[in-house]
LUMFI-799000 format. One record per residue (C-alpha): y, z, x; residue in one letter. Coordinates in steps of 0.001 Angstrom, whole numbers, plus 500000, padded with zeros to 6 digits. Layout:
YZXA...
//
This chain:
504217485575487825X503808487811490823X501029488145493094X499676491602493144X499658492892497189X498038495717498634X499566496689501980X497694499622504006X496946501160507093X493206502274508064X491636503731510992X488597502200512629X486262504115510573X488216503213507351X490418506428506951X493914505780505235X494699509351504421X498468510478505903X499052507623508317X502962508442508626X502955512157509264X501376515592509233X502769516870506461X502070513646504130X499044514601502544X496989517480503576X494780517194500305X491043518164501169X492437520173504185X493398517101506156X494982517728509603X495207514774511161X498407513030509282X500647511118511692X498061508991513474X499521505650512847X502692506592514620X502141505848517847X501589502315517198X504640501404515809X505933498760518067X508506495771517382X505594493534516551X504338496138513550X508308496352512457X508801492972512330X505428492365510208X506499495221507728X509929493503507558X508553490335506636X506069491750504015X508242493971502310X510926491380502338X508759488945499761X508933492102497387X510092491214493565X509043494798492914X506947497673493957X503963499512492539X503389502864493754X501091505882493288X502498509181492490X502088511057495887X503338507761497811X506188507507495367X507307511058496333X507108510457499953X509286507150499595X511695508745497280X512053511836499697X512989509502502591X514265505938501985X517466506953499355X518568508734502505X518772505657504806X521758503914504012X522244501601506846X522996498033505595X521258496418508803X517950498376507536X515998495634505796X513490497941504899X515496500515503185X517802497806501932X514929496395499928X513315499469498863X516365500894497193X517324497885495625X514316496578494137X512573497649491209X510049500178491465X507149501311489533X505335504571489646X501746505214488100X501492508719487118X500836510972483926X502108513980486071X505400513027486982X508147513758484631X511207512041485977X512134509730488974X515277509766490454X515115507338492779X517321504430491624X515378501713489902X512599503474489156X510416503467486008X507212505748485185X503942504043483720X502153506641482259X500103504738479805X497154502029479903X497739501310483679X495499497989483435X497494496819480436X500593497765481766X500119496322485472X498746492729484073X502049492768481967X504310493665484858X502603490730486996X503534488549484370X507418489299484270X507879489819487934X508987487289490481X507957487099493658X505334489868494780X504334493012493100X503687495178496158X501622498368496538X501836500194499936X499184503373500654X498657504753497315X494933505439497580X493847506244494377X495821503586492621X494759500872495202X491133501954494293X492003501534490609X493589498286490926X490674496998493064X487988498365490500X490108496198487792X490413492903489535X494284493292489267X495016492625493038X495280489015494606X495841489876498254X495029492230500537X497204493444503924X494890495318506089X496177497082509442X493563498613511308X494598500979514214X492568501697517032X491549505189516418X488822506904514626X489189510061512955X485870510976511300X487147512590507992X489846511740505373X490328509604502290X489193506257502892X489904502842501581X486644501596500287X485212504950499390X481383504969498195X481249503700494600X483398500694495054X482697497683493258X481342494808495126X484103492369496196X484251489418498473X487693488390499959X488822484996501681X490366485657505030X493681483889505485X495462485375508407X495296487746511367X497315488778514335X497052491741516621X500038493678518078X500900494534521226X499872498340520741X496525497198519157X496991497217515591X494730494237514168X496782492728511180X494394491025508696X495388489163505160X492646488671502493X492326486877499229X490391487886496385X487633485630495821X485706487352493115X481977488863493343X480100488701496471X477281486200496904X474016487563498336X471302485782500483X468031486133502313X
//
């Protein structure tokens, strides 16, 4: 049975929208895309390579899938471990709008998402990994389907954009299990799901 992990990039004010480029996601009039790029040093690359190397399958939202599918299949260098893993590992895209998926090894999930993801966790070895995919991440967290959360916090404030934890998020407690900081100042924290928060006074 797989552990479901979410790996996400956020700013100090919690924005997760369009970290990789100005044209990645301009929904809502967002014009600040590409904010993570200046911080992509070797330590950052090593962490991402290590995480992706653990994947038994990838679960992506439609927008993230389309971004990945437009880039990674074109990277055919066998010495690129991220491209090799992404291109050779089963991929599942959660979408009711996507009619076809041409990236090799992709299956579209358009039914009962909570039921499908639970079944997918049961039959996957290693990690079932979500990268980015904001709306999907919100759904999975609301339905207690995640096991681990990797949050990479970049030393920048944007003041606008879609956030990882939006207003109305289900109250959830996590257990901190690991941390590091890259030379460029990206704080990497790993958390395990710990249930509902406890309160005191």
